[in-house]
C-alpha positions as a LaTeX table, in Angstrom:
\begin{tabular}{lrrr}
\hline
Residue & $x$ (\AA) & $y$ (\AA) & $z$ (\AA) \\
\hline
Unk1 & 0.00 & 0.00 & 0.00 \\
Unk2 & 2.99 & 2.33 & 0.41 \\
Unk3 & 3.40 & 2.93 & $-3.31$ \\
Unk4 & $-0.20$ & 4.05 & $-3.98$ \\
Unk5 & $-0.24$ & 6.29 & $-0.90$ \\
Unk6 & 2.90 & 8.06 & $-2.11$ \\
Unk7 & 1.36 & 8.49 & $-5.52$ \\
Unk8 & $-1.78$ & 9.99 & $-4.02$ \\
Unk9 & 0.23 & 12.48 & $-1.97$ \\
Unk10 & 2.23 & 13.41 & $-5.06$ \\
Unk11 & $-0.97$ & 13.87 & $-7.07$ \\
Unk12 & $-2.31$ & 16.16 & $-4.35$ \\
Unk13 & 0.78 & 18.35 & $-4.31$ \\
Unk14 & 0.91 & 18.39 & $-8.09$ \\
Unk15 & $-2.73$ & 19.48 & $-8.34$ \\
Unk16 & $-2.36$ & 22.29 & $-5.85$ \\
Unk17 & 0.76 & 23.53 & $-7.62$ \\
Unk18 & $-0.87$ & 23.79 & $-11.04$ \\
Unk19 & 0.08 & 27.08 & $-12.70$ \\
Unk20 & $-3.11$ & 28.68 & $-14.01$ \\
Unk21 & $-1.08$ & 30.28 & $-16.82$ \\
Unk22 & $-0.75$ & 26.78 & $-18.31$ \\
Unk23 & $-4.50$ & 26.88 & $-18.93$ \\
Unk24 & $-4.62$ & 29.96 & $-21.10$ \\
Unk25 & $-5.46$ & 30.28 & $-24.78$ \\
Unk26 & $-6.16$ & 33.12 & $-27.19$ \\
Unk27 & $-9.90$ & 33.84 & $-27.32$ \\
Unk28 & $-10.72$ & 36.64 & $-29.77$ \\
Unk29 & $-13.74$ & 38.71 & $-28.80$ \\
Unk30 & $-15.47$ & 37.84 & $-32.07$ \\
Unk31 & $-15.49$ & 34.17 & $-31.04$ \\
Unk32 & $-17.58$ & 34.90 & $-27.95$ \\
Unk33 & $-21.22$ & 34.37 & $-28.89$ \\
Unk34 & $-23.12$ & 37.50 & $-27.86$ \\
Unk35 & $-26.49$ & 35.96 & $-28.71$ \\
Unk36 & $-27.71$ & 32.37 & $-29.02$ \\
Unk37 & $-28.57$ & 30.55 & $-32.23$ \\
Unk38 & $-32.07$ & 31.24 & $-33.52$ \\
Unk39 & $-32.79$ & 27.53 & $-32.97$ \\
Unk40 & $-31.18$ & 26.14 & $-29.83$ \\
Unk41 & $-30.45$ & 22.68 & $-31.15$ \\
Unk42 & $-28.82$ & 23.93 & $-34.38$ \\
Unk43 & $-25.61$ & 24.84 & $-32.58$ \\
Unk44 & $-22.43$ & 22.97 & $-33.46$ \\
Unk45 & $-21.43$ & 19.92 & $-31.45$ \\
Unk46 & $-17.76$ & 18.98 & $-31.04$ \\
Unk47 & $-17.31$ & 15.27 & $-30.35$ \\
Unk48 & $-14.26$ & 14.08 & $-28.43$ \\
Unk49 & $-14.30$ & 10.29 & $-28.53$ \\
Unk50 & $-11.34$ & 8.56 & $-26.88$ \\
Unk51 & $-8.84$ & 11.02 & $-28.28$ \\
Unk52 & $-10.43$ & 11.57 & $-31.70$ \\
Unk53 & $-12.03$ & 14.96 & $-32.43$ \\
Unk54 & $-14.89$ & 15.53 & $-34.86$ \\
Unk55 & $-18.11$ & 17.52 & $-35.11$ \\
Unk56 & $-21.83$ & 17.35 & $-35.79$ \\
Unk57 & $-24.97$ & 19.40 & $-35.15$ \\
Unk58 & $-26.39$ & 19.38 & $-31.64$ \\
Unk59 & $-29.73$ & 17.87 & $-32.60$ \\
Unk60 & $-27.85$ & 14.71 & $-33.51$ \\
Unk61 & $-26.50$ & 14.34 & $-29.96$ \\
Unk62 & $-28.59$ & 11.20 & $-29.15$ \\
Unk63 & $-26.94$ & 9.33 & $-32.03$ \\
Unk64 & $-23.58$ & 9.66 & $-30.28$ \\
Unk65 & $-24.78$ & 8.36 & $-26.91$ \\
Unk66 & $-25.00$ & 4.76 & $-25.70$ \\
Unk67 & $-28.38$ & 3.17 & $-25.06$ \\
Unk68 & $-29.38$ & 2.07 & $-21.57$ \\
Unk69 & $-27.55$ & 4.96 & $-19.93$ \\
Unk70 & $-28.50$ & 7.62 & $-17.39$ \\
Unk71 & $-28.28$ & 11.31 & $-18.30$ \\
Unk72 & $-28.38$ & 13.89 & $-15.50$ \\
Unk73 & $-29.56$ & 17.50 & $-15.96$ \\
Unk74 & $-29.49$ & 20.53 & $-13.66$ \\
Unk75 & $-33.02$ & 21.96 & $-13.51$ \\
Unk76 & $-32.16$ & 25.21 & $-11.74$ \\
Unk77 & $-33.81$ & 28.39 & $-12.98$ \\
Unk78 & $-32.07$ & 31.76 & $-13.28$ \\
Unk79 & $-33.65$ & 34.50 & $-11.18$ \\
Unk80 & $-33.82$ & 38.19 & $-12.03$ \\
Unk81 & $-31.11$ & 38.89 & $-9.49$ \\
Unk82 & $-30.13$ & 42.48 & $-10.38$ \\
Unk83 & $-32.24$ & 44.99 & $-8.45$ \\
Unk84 & $-31.89$ & 48.70 & $-9.21$ \\
Unk85 & $-32.63$ & 51.48 & $-6.73$ \\
Unk86 & $-32.15$ & 55.26 & $-6.98$ \\
Unk87 & $-31.23$ & 57.56 & $-4.11$ \\
Unk88 & $-32.75$ & 61.02 & $-3.77$ \\
Unk89 & $-29.40$ & 62.37 & $-4.99$ \\
Unk90 & $-29.90$ & 60.52 & $-8.27$ \\
Unk91 & $-27.20$ & 57.93 & $-7.59$ \\
Unk92 & $-28.07$ & 54.47 & $-8.86$ \\
Unk93 & $-27.41$ & 51.52 & $-6.54$ \\
Unk94 & $-27.48$ & 47.98 & $-7.90$ \\
Unk95 & $-28.11$ & 45.12 & $-5.49$ \\
Unk96 & $-27.10$ & 41.74 & $-6.89$ \\
Unk97 & $-28.68$ & 38.80 & $-5.05$ \\
Unk98 & $-26.17$ & 36.04 & $-4.30$ \\
Unk99 & $-27.72$ & 33.64 & $-1.79$ \\
Unk100 & $-30.55$ & 33.68 & 0.76 \\
Unk101 & $-29.72$ & 34.68 & 4.34 \\
Unk102 & $-33.09$ & 34.51 & 6.11 \\
Unk103 & $-34.87$ & 32.27 & 5.33 \\
Unk104 & $-31.86$ & 30.31 & 4.06 \\
Unk105 & $-33.94$ & 27.78 & 2.13 \\
Unk106 & $-34.43$ & 28.82 & $-1.50$ \\
Unk107 & $-37.97$ & 27.50 & $-1.80$ \\
Unk108 & $-39.09$ & 29.24 & 1.38 \\
Unk109 & $-37.30$ & 32.42 & 0.34 \\
Unk110 & $-39.25$ & 32.92 & $-2.85$ \\
Unk111 & $-42.55$ & 32.23 & $-1.10$ \\
Unk112 & $-41.91$ & 34.62 & 1.81 \\
Unk113 & $-44.09$ & 37.69 & 2.23 \\
Unk114 & $-43.33$ & 41.00 & 3.91 \\
Unk115 & $-39.60$ & 40.65 & 4.38 \\
Unk116 & $-36.43$ & 38.61 & 3.89 \\
Unk117 & $-32.68$ & 39.08 & 3.71 \\
Unk118 & $-29.97$ & 38.12 & 1.21 \\
Unk119 & $-26.21$ & 38.17 & 0.91 \\
Unk120 & $-25.56$ & 40.49 & $-2.02$ \\
Unk121 & $-23.03$ & 42.35 & $-4.07$ \\
Unk122 & $-23.73$ & 46.08 & $-4.11$ \\
Unk123 & $-22.74$ & 48.28 & $-7.01$ \\
Unk124 & $-21.86$ & 51.92 & $-6.19$ \\
Unk125 & $-21.72$ & 50.98 & $-2.51$ \\
Unk126 & $-19.78$ & 54.13 & $-1.59$ \\
Unk127 & $-22.85$ & 56.20 & $-2.48$ \\
Unk128 & $-24.99$ & 54.24 & 0.00 \\
Unk129 & $-23.76$ & 55.41 & 3.38 \\
Unk130 & $-26.85$ & 54.66 & 5.47 \\
Unk131 & $-30.64$ & 54.67 & 5.46 \\
Unk132 & $-33.05$ & 52.63 & 3.38 \\
Unk133 & $-33.32$ & 52.51 & $-0.39$ \\
Unk134 & $-36.90$ & 52.49 & $-1.64$ \\
Unk135 & $-38.68$ & 51.68 & $-4.86$ \\
Unk136 & $-42.39$ & 51.77 & $-5.64$ \\
Unk137 & $-43.93$ & 48.91 & $-7.63$ \\
Unk138 & $-47.33$ & 47.87 & $-8.87$ \\
Unk139 & $-48.00$ & 44.13 & $-8.87$ \\
Unk140 & $-51.37$ & 42.70 & $-9.87$ \\
Unk141 & $-53.02$ & 46.05 & $-9.22$ \\
Unk142 & $-51.36$ & 46.49 & $-5.82$ \\
Unk143 & $-49.09$ & 49.49 & $-5.26$ \\
Unk144 & $-46.35$ & 48.78 & $-2.76$ \\
Unk145 & $-43.01$ & 50.09 & $-1.60$ \\
Unk146 & $-39.91$ & 47.88 & $-1.44$ \\
Unk147 & $-37.25$ & 48.92 & 1.08 \\
Unk148 & $-33.65$ & 47.72 & 1.21 \\
Unk149 & $-31.47$ & 48.16 & 4.33 \\
Unk150 & $-27.83$ & 47.31 & 4.95 \\
Unk151 & $-27.32$ & 45.03 & 7.96 \\
Unk152 & $-23.56$ & 44.50 & 7.76 \\
Unk153 & $-20.89$ & 42.67 & 5.84 \\
Unk154 & $-20.77$ & 38.96 & 5.08 \\
Unk155 & $-17.33$ & 38.03 & 3.80 \\
Unk156 & $-16.92$ & 39.89 & 0.52 \\
Unk157 & $-20.66$ & 40.54 & 0.21 \\
Unk158 & $-23.25$ & 42.66 & 2.01 \\
Unk159 & $-26.11$ & 41.44 & 4.18 \\
Unk160 & $-29.20$ & 43.24 & 2.83 \\
Unk161 & $-32.66$ & 43.13 & 4.40 \\
Unk162 & $-35.74$ & 43.71 & 2.25 \\
Unk163 & $-39.18$ & 44.77 & 3.45 \\
Unk164 & $-42.39$ & 45.41 & 1.54 \\
Unk165 & $-46.13$ & 45.83 & 2.08 \\
Unk166 & $-48.89$ & 43.98 & 0.30 \\
Unk167 & $-49.79$ & 40.33 & $-0.20$ \\
Unk168 & $-47.06$ & 39.45 & $-2.69$ \\
Unk169 & $-44.12$ & 37.06 & $-2.47$ \\
Unk170 & $-40.44$ & 37.82 & $-2.93$ \\
Unk171 & $-40.66$ & 35.89 & $-6.19$ \\
Unk172 & $-43.27$ & 38.42 & $-7.34$ \\
Unk173 & $-40.99$ & 41.27 & $-6.26$ \\
Unk174 & $-37.94$ & 40.19 & $-8.25$ \\
Unk175 & $-40.02$ & 39.18 & $-11.26$ \\
Unk176 & $-41.36$ & 42.72 & $-11.38$ \\
Unk177 & $-38.31$ & 44.82 & $-10.52$ \\
Unk178 & $-35.36$ & 42.52 & $-11.19$ \\
Unk179 & $-33.16$ & 42.15 & $-14.25$ \\
Unk180 & $-31.80$ & 38.86 & $-15.55$ \\
Unk181 & $-28.02$ & 38.76 & $-14.92$ \\
Unk182 & $-26.47$ & 37.72 & $-18.22$ \\
Unk183 & $-22.70$ & 37.02 & $-18.09$ \\
Unk184 & $-20.46$ & 40.11 & $-17.86$ \\
Unk185 & $-18.27$ & 38.97 & $-20.77$ \\
Unk186 & $-21.18$ & 39.46 & $-23.20$ \\
Unk187 & $-20.57$ & 43.21 & $-22.81$ \\
Unk188 & $-24.17$ & 44.17 & $-23.53$ \\
Unk189 & $-27.39$ & 45.02 & $-21.74$ \\
Unk190 & $-29.92$ & 42.34 & $-20.89$ \\
Unk191 & $-32.65$ & 42.11 & $-23.53$ \\
Unk192 & $-36.20$ & 40.84 & $-23.23$ \\
Unk193 & $-35.28$ & 37.79 & $-25.31$ \\
Unk194 & $-32.70$ & 36.73 & $-22.70$ \\
Unk195 & $-35.53$ & 35.93 & $-20.28$ \\
Unk196 & $-36.28$ & 32.96 & $-22.53$ \\
Unk197 & $-33.01$ & 32.14 & $-24.24$ \\
Unk198 & $-30.94$ & 32.25 & $-21.01$ \\
Unk199 & $-33.10$ & 29.55 & $-19.42$ \\
Unk200 & $-33.05$ & 25.84 & $-20.23$ \\
Unk201 & $-36.32$ & 24.38 & $-21.52$ \\
Unk202 & $-36.41$ & 22.15 & $-18.43$ \\
Unk203 & $-35.62$ & 24.85 & $-15.82$ \\
Unk204 & $-37.91$ & 24.56 & $-12.80$ \\
Unk205 & $-36.38$ & 25.55 & $-9.46$ \\
Unk206 & $-35.56$ & 29.24 & $-8.96$ \\
Unk207 & $-32.22$ & 30.15 & $-7.43$ \\
Unk208 & $-29.35$ & 30.56 & $-9.92$ \\
Unk209 & $-27.72$ & 33.84 & $-10.88$ \\
Unk210 & $-26.20$ & 32.20 & $-13.98$ \\
Unk211 & $-27.56$ & 29.56 & $-16.31$ \\
Unk212 & $-26.20$ & 26.00 & $-16.51$ \\
Unk213 & $-25.32$ & 26.81 & $-20.09$ \\
Unk214 & $-24.64$ & 23.32 & $-21.43$ \\
Unk215 & $-28.38$ & 22.79 & $-21.13$ \\
Unk216 & $-29.29$ & 25.76 & $-23.31$ \\
Unk217 & $-28.89$ & 23.66 & $-26.48$ \\
Unk218 & $-31.60$ & 21.15 & $-25.58$ \\
Unk219 & $-35.07$ & 21.38 & $-27.08$ \\
Unk220 & $-38.16$ & 19.30 & $-26.39$ \\
Unk221 & $-37.42$ & 17.41 & $-29.61$ \\
Unk222 & $-33.87$ & 16.54 & $-28.57$ \\
Unk223 & $-35.13$ & 15.41 & $-25.16$ \\
Unk224 & $-37.76$ & 13.24 & $-26.86$ \\
Unk225 & $-35.05$ & 11.75 & $-29.10$ \\
Unk226 & $-32.95$ & 10.98 & $-26.01$ \\
Unk227 & $-35.92$ & 9.14 & $-24.52$ \\
Unk228 & $-36.49$ & 7.24 & $-27.76$ \\
Unk229 & $-32.82$ & 6.30 & $-27.80$ \\
Unk230 & $-33.28$ & 4.38 & $-24.55$ \\
Unk231 & $-31.52$ & 6.88 & $-22.30$ \\
Unk232 & $-33.11$ & 7.59 & $-18.94$ \\
Unk233 & $-33.19$ & 11.21 & $-17.76$ \\
Unk234 & $-32.88$ & 12.41 & $-14.18$ \\
Unk235 & $-32.68$ & 15.92 & $-12.74$ \\
Unk236 & $-30.92$ & 17.49 & $-9.81$ \\
Unk237 & $-30.76$ & 21.11 & $-8.69$ \\
Unk238 & $-27.57$ & 23.08 & $-8.15$ \\
Unk239 & $-28.00$ & 26.84 & $-7.90$ \\
Unk240 & $-25.19$ & 28.47 & $-9.88$ \\
Unk241 & $-23.52$ & 31.32 & $-8.00$ \\
Unk242 & $-21.78$ & 34.45 & $-9.26$ \\
Unk243 & $-18.49$ & 32.81 & $-8.30$ \\
Unk244 & $-18.70$ & 30.77 & $-11.50$ \\
Unk245 & $-17.44$ & 33.90 & $-13.34$ \\
Unk246 & $-14.67$ & 34.65 & $-10.84$ \\
Unk247 & $-11.28$ & 34.25 & $-12.54$ \\
Unk248 & $-8.37$ & 32.47 & $-10.92$ \\
Unk249 & $-6.08$ & 35.35 & $-9.91$ \\
Unk250 & $-3.44$ & 33.37 & $-8.01$ \\
Unk251 & $-0.46$ & 31.96 & $-9.92$ \\
Unk252 & $-1.08$ & 28.51 & $-8.46$ \\
Unk253 & $-4.58$ & 27.15 & $-8.03$ \\
Unk254 & $-3.81$ & 26.42 & $-4.38$ \\
Unk255 & $-4.36$ & 30.15 & $-3.81$ \\
Unk256 & $-7.84$ & 30.20 & $-5.36$ \\
Unk257 & $-10.82$ & 29.89 & $-3.04$ \\
Unk258 & $-13.75$ & 28.10 & $-4.69$ \\
Unk259 & $-17.25$ & 29.42 & $-4.11$ \\
Unk260 & $-19.86$ & 27.32 & $-2.31$ \\
Unk261 & $-22.96$ & 26.22 & $-4.23$ \\
Unk262 & $-26.10$ & 24.62 & $-2.84$ \\
Unk263 & $-27.79$ & 21.62 & $-4.37$ \\
Unk264 & $-30.67$ & 19.20 & $-3.93$ \\
Unk265 & $-30.84$ & 15.59 & $-5.14$ \\
Unk266 & $-33.95$ & 13.45 & $-4.81$ \\
Unk267 & $-33.76$ & 10.00 & $-3.24$ \\
Unk268 & $-35.28$ & 8.65 & $-6.46$ \\
Unk269 & $-32.34$ & 10.05 & $-8.45$ \\
Unk270 & $-29.91$ & 8.33 & $-6.08$ \\
Unk271 & $-31.77$ & 5.06 & $-6.63$ \\
Unk272 & $-31.54$ & 5.46 & $-10.41$ \\
Unk273 & $-27.82$ & 6.12 & $-10.12$ \\
Unk274 & $-27.39$ & 2.79 & $-8.34$ \\
Unk275 & $-29.45$ & 1.10 & $-11.06$ \\
Unk276 & $-26.86$ & 2.31 & $-13.57$ \\
Unk277 & $-23.89$ & 1.22 & $-11.45$ \\
Unk278 & $-23.37$ & 4.84 & $-10.32$ \\
Unk279 & $-22.33$ & 5.89 & $-13.83$ \\
Unk280 & $-23.85$ & 8.88 & $-15.57$ \\
Unk281 & $-23.71$ & 11.22 & $-18.55$ \\
Unk282 & $-23.57$ & 14.71 & $-17.05$ \\
Unk283 & $-25.09$ & 17.73 & $-18.75$ \\
Unk284 & $-22.92$ & 20.65 & $-17.70$ \\
Unk285 & $-20.20$ & 21.28 & $-15.16$ \\
Unk286 & $-22.75$ & 22.00 & $-12.41$ \\
Unk287 & $-24.14$ & 18.47 & $-12.76$ \\
Unk288 & $-20.55$ & 17.20 & $-12.64$ \\
Unk289 & $-19.79$ & 19.07 & $-9.42$ \\
Unk290 & $-22.93$ & 17.73 & $-7.77$ \\
Unk291 & $-22.52$ & 14.11 & $-8.89$ \\
Unk292 & $-18.87$ & 13.93 & $-7.94$ \\
Unk293 & $-19.59$ & 15.57 & $-4.57$ \\
Unk294 & $-22.06$ & 12.77 & $-3.83$ \\
Unk295 & $-19.20$ & 10.29 & $-3.80$ \\
Unk296 & $-17.29$ & 12.17 & $-1.11$ \\
Unk297 & $-20.42$ & 12.63 & 0.99 \\
Unk298 & $-21.09$ & 8.90 & 0.86 \\
Unk299 & $-17.44$ & 8.27 & 1.67 \\
Unk300 & $-17.74$ & 10.32 & 4.87 \\
Unk301 & $-20.83$ & 8.39 & 5.89 \\
Unk302 & $-18.98$ & 5.09 & 5.62 \\
Unk303 & $-17.11$ & 5.86 & 8.85 \\
Unk304 & $-19.55$ & 8.33 & 10.42 \\
Unk305 & $-23.16$ & 7.57 & 9.45 \\
Unk306 & $-24.58$ & 10.23 & 11.80 \\
Unk307 & $-23.17$ & 13.34 & 10.16 \\
Unk308 & $-25.40$ & 16.40 & 9.99 \\
Unk309 & $-26.46$ & 18.01 & 6.73 \\
Unk310 & $-23.85$ & 20.74 & 7.26 \\
Unk311 & $-21.12$ & 18.16 & 7.90 \\
Unk312 & $-21.82$ & 16.51 & 4.55 \\
Unk313 & $-20.55$ & 19.67 & 2.82 \\
Unk314 & $-17.63$ & 18.89 & 0.52 \\
Unk315 & $-14.66$ & 21.19 & 1.04 \\
Unk316 & $-12.49$ & 22.45 & $-1.80$ \\
Unk317 & $-9.48$ & 20.17 & $-1.33$ \\
Unk318 & $-11.22$ & 17.20 & 0.25 \\
Unk319 & $-10.61$ & 14.84 & $-2.72$ \\
Unk320 & $-6.90$ & 15.69 & $-2.69$ \\
Unk321 & $-5.85$ & 16.28 & 0.91 \\
Unk322 & $-6.89$ & 12.79 & 2.02 \\
Unk323 & $-6.10$ & 10.99 & $-1.20$ \\
Unk324 & $-8.63$ & 9.00 & $-3.12$ \\
Unk325 & $-9.67$ & 7.04 & $-0.02$ \\
Unk326 & $-10.51$ & 8.35 & 3.42 \\
Unk327 & $-11.07$ & 5.05 & 5.24 \\
Unk328 & $-8.77$ & 4.53 & 8.21 \\
Unk329 & $-7.41$ & 1.32 & 6.68 \\
Unk330 & $-6.81$ & 2.97 & 3.29 \\
Unk331 & $-9.62$ & 1.12 & 1.49 \\
Unk332 & $-11.72$ & 2.77 & $-1.18$ \\
Unk333 & $-15.46$ & 2.30 & $-1.38$ \\
Unk334 & $-17.25$ & 2.00 & $-4.67$ \\
Unk335 & $-19.46$ & 4.81 & $-6.02$ \\
Unk336 & $-22.44$ & 2.47 & $-5.63$ \\
Unk337 & $-21.68$ & 2.02 & $-1.92$ \\
Unk338 & $-21.23$ & 5.78 & $-1.51$ \\
Unk339 & $-24.64$ & 6.45 & $-3.08$ \\
Unk340 & $-26.25$ & 3.72 & $-0.96$ \\
Unk341 & $-24.81$ & 5.36 & 2.16 \\
Unk342 & $-26.59$ & 8.58 & 1.18 \\
Unk343 & $-29.89$ & 6.74 & 0.63 \\
Unk344 & $-29.55$ & 5.09 & 4.05 \\
Unk345 & $-28.78$ & 8.49 & 5.60 \\
Unk346 & $-31.95$ & 9.95 & 4.09 \\
Unk347 & $-34.03$ & 6.98 & 5.24 \\
Unk348 & $-32.83$ & 7.31 & 8.83 \\
Unk349 & $-34.10$ & 10.90 & 8.74 \\
Unk350 & $-37.27$ & 10.11 & 6.80 \\
Unk351 & $-36.22$ & 12.49 & 4.04 \\
Unk352 & $-36.89$ & 12.20 & 0.32 \\
Unk353 & $-34.43$ & 14.90 & $-0.83$ \\
Unk354 & $-30.75$ & 15.41 & $-0.02$ \\
Unk355 & $-29.96$ & 19.09 & 0.55 \\
Unk356 & $-26.31$ & 20.00 & 0.89 \\
Unk357 & $-23.52$ & 22.14 & $-0.54$ \\
Unk358 & $-20.17$ & 21.77 & $-2.24$ \\
Unk359 & $-17.00$ & 23.77 & $-2.66$ \\
Unk360 & $-15.24$ & 21.04 & $-4.63$ \\
Unk361 & $-12.59$ & 22.03 & $-7.15$ \\
Unk362 & $-12.04$ & 19.52 & $-9.95$ \\
Unk363 & $-8.64$ & 19.91 & $-11.58$ \\
Unk364 & $-5.99$ & 17.70 & $-13.21$ \\
Unk365 & $-5.08$ & 14.98 & $-10.73$ \\
Unk366 & $-8.73$ & 14.43 & $-9.80$ \\
Unk367 & $-10.16$ & 10.94 & $-10.30$ \\
Unk368 & $-13.74$ & 10.95 & $-11.59$ \\
Unk369 & $-16.01$ & 8.46 & $-9.82$ \\
Unk370 & $-19.50$ & 8.83 & $-11.32$ \\
Unk371 & $-19.37$ & 10.99 & $-14.47$ \\
Unk372 & $-18.35$ & 8.96 & $-17.54$ \\
Unk373 & $-19.44$ & 11.34 & $-20.33$ \\
Unk374 & $-19.88$ & 15.10 & $-20.33$ \\
Unk375 & $-21.88$ & 17.58 & $-22.40$ \\
Unk376 & $-20.41$ & 21.06 & $-21.92$ \\
Unk377 & $-19.76$ & 24.40 & $-23.62$ \\
Unk378 & $-16.35$ & 26.03 & $-24.23$ \\
Unk379 & $-15.04$ & 27.87 & $-21.20$ \\
Unk380 & $-12.96$ & 30.94 & $-20.48$ \\
Unk381 & $-9.16$ & 30.78 & $-20.38$ \\
Unk382 & $-7.66$ & 30.32 & $-16.92$ \\
Unk383 & $-10.99$ & 29.30 & $-15.39$ \\
Unk384 & $-11.82$ & 26.55 & $-12.92$ \\
Unk385 & $-14.24$ & 25.16 & $-15.51$ \\
Unk386 & $-11.39$ & 24.67 & $-17.96$ \\
Unk387 & $-9.49$ & 22.85 & $-15.20$ \\
Unk388 & $-12.50$ & 20.56 & $-14.73$ \\
Unk389 & $-12.57$ & 19.74 & $-18.45$ \\
Unk390 & $-8.83$ & 19.11 & $-18.51$ \\
Unk391 & $-9.16$ & 16.68 & $-15.62$ \\
Unk392 & $-11.94$ & 14.86 & $-17.47$ \\
Unk393 & $-9.99$ & 14.41 & $-20.72$ \\
Unk394 & $-6.72$ & 13.61 & $-18.92$ \\
Unk395 & $-5.02$ & 16.85 & $-19.96$ \\
Unk396 & $-6.03$ & 16.73 & $-23.64$ \\
Unk397 & $-8.05$ & 19.96 & $-23.47$ \\
Unk398 & $-5.79$ & 22.01 & $-25.74$ \\
Unk399 & $-6.36$ & 19.77 & $-28.76$ \\
Unk400 & $-10.11$ & 20.10 & $-28.23$ \\
Unk401 & $-9.96$ & 23.89 & $-27.97$ \\
Unk402 & $-7.54$ & 24.23 & $-30.90$ \\
Unk403 & $-10.02$ & 22.30 & $-33.03$ \\
Unk404 & $-12.93$ & 24.47 & $-31.87$ \\
Unk405 & $-11.01$ & 27.69 & $-32.57$ \\
Unk406 & $-9.90$ & 26.55 & $-36.03$ \\
Unk407 & $-13.35$ & 25.26 & $-37.02$ \\
Unk408 & $-15.44$ & 28.34 & $-36.24$ \\
Unk409 & $-17.02$ & 27.16 & $-33.02$ \\
Unk410 & $-18.70$ & 29.83 & $-30.89$ \\
Unk411 & $-17.52$ & 30.15 & $-27.29$ \\
Unk412 & $-18.87$ & 30.66 & $-23.74$ \\
Unk413 & $-22.47$ & 30.80 & $-22.47$ \\
Unk414 & $-24.33$ & 31.32 & $-25.74$ \\
Unk415 & $-21.75$ & 29.42 & $-27.77$ \\
Unk416 & $-21.55$ & 25.90 & $-29.18$ \\
Unk417 & $-21.32$ & 22.64 & $-27.31$ \\
Unk418 & $-19.17$ & 19.54 & $-26.96$ \\
Unk419 & $-19.64$ & 15.88 & $-26.05$ \\
Unk420 & $-16.59$ & 14.56 & $-24.22$ \\
Unk421 & $-16.03$ & 10.79 & $-24.00$ \\
Unk422 & $-12.54$ & 10.11 & $-22.62$ \\
\hline
\end{tabular}
C-alpha cells in the first residue's frame, strides 16, 4: 500500500501547484457568442471520442450516446437577481442577489411575504452610506413600496434586508423589478429575449444567478429523441452562483478559493444512479460538481453515518488532501456504496431529498467516480471550468480547444457545445 499512498500524496501536491497560466489560450472577442442561435439545437457539437475529435450538429447528440444509460440534468432556474434602486441624490445603486440569508432555504425564500434578507453584491456601494433605499412597484393592481437596508458585511458581500407591504411574495418582487443577470463577458445590456433564451427548456427551481449553459442547447425534440434512444433522464438542482465567473487570480490554483454552491438531489435520483452502477452522462459542469460531490459525501458516511447536513458539505481540497480514499485502513469504497450510504442516511431521517452544498474544485489529478461522459460548452481561459474539463480528458483539453477555434465554433455561455467521451 505504500506505493499508492505516495502516488496519491504526489498527485495532491501536483494538483495544488498547477500554474493557471498553463490553462490559457487566445480567445478573440469575435469568437464569444453575444447571442444564441435562432434555434437552440442547431448549434455545433464537437465530439471528443477517446482522443479523436470531430463535429456534428447538436440535434444529432442522441446518435452519439449509448443506449441504456443515465443522463443527468441541472433543472435550476435563473432568477432576475439584479435589483436597481435610486437615491434622492440621483445615484443608482445595484443590489445583486447572491444567496438567501433569512430564510436560508431557496424554496421558502421565494414564497416569503413582507420581508427577507440576502447576501448580495452592491454596485456603487460608496454612495450608500446609510438609510433605506426604496422603490415603488405595482403588482397585480397592488401598489407597494420595497425597502432595502444594509445590515452588515458577510465576507466579501453585504447582508441586505428587504421589506415590503402587500400580499405578494419575494418571487413576485424580483419578477417585477429585477433584471436577468447575463454574463459580464457578453458586454451588452440584458434584452427581453434573454428571459427565454438564457433559461433551459427544463428549468424549474428558482435560485441561480447564472444559467447551466450546457443545457441551453436542448429542445423538447432533442429530449424526446434521447428518450427514444433508450436513455433515462434524471434531474438534480444546483444553484449556480456568481463565483462561477470569478477568474483564478493566483499563480497557483492552491491560492484560489472556490465558491460554495447549494444543491438538492432526490432519493429517487440516487436510486436510479445505483441502477446504472453509479455511472452517468452529465449535462454541464454543475451536474458534474454535484454528482462527484455525492461520492465524497457517501465516503464520509462510511465511517460516520450520523453526520449532519452541514457536515456533509464537501470542502475544496477534500478529494486531494486525504487521497482518493478516506477510510482509516486505506480502502476505497465504490461509487455504488457511496450512493447507498446517502440513501440510508436519508431513510434514517425520513427524508426524500438530499440538501447539501459543495465547494469542490475539480482539476488535473482528480479521479472521476461517477461521471463517464460530459456535455459542456467552451469555457474561459484560466478558469476553474477549464481545469474541470482538462481533468476529465486527462489533460487533452488544448487539442479540443484548438479544433474548436480553427473550425469556427462559438464560445462561452451562448456558444456551441461539446460531447466529451474520454
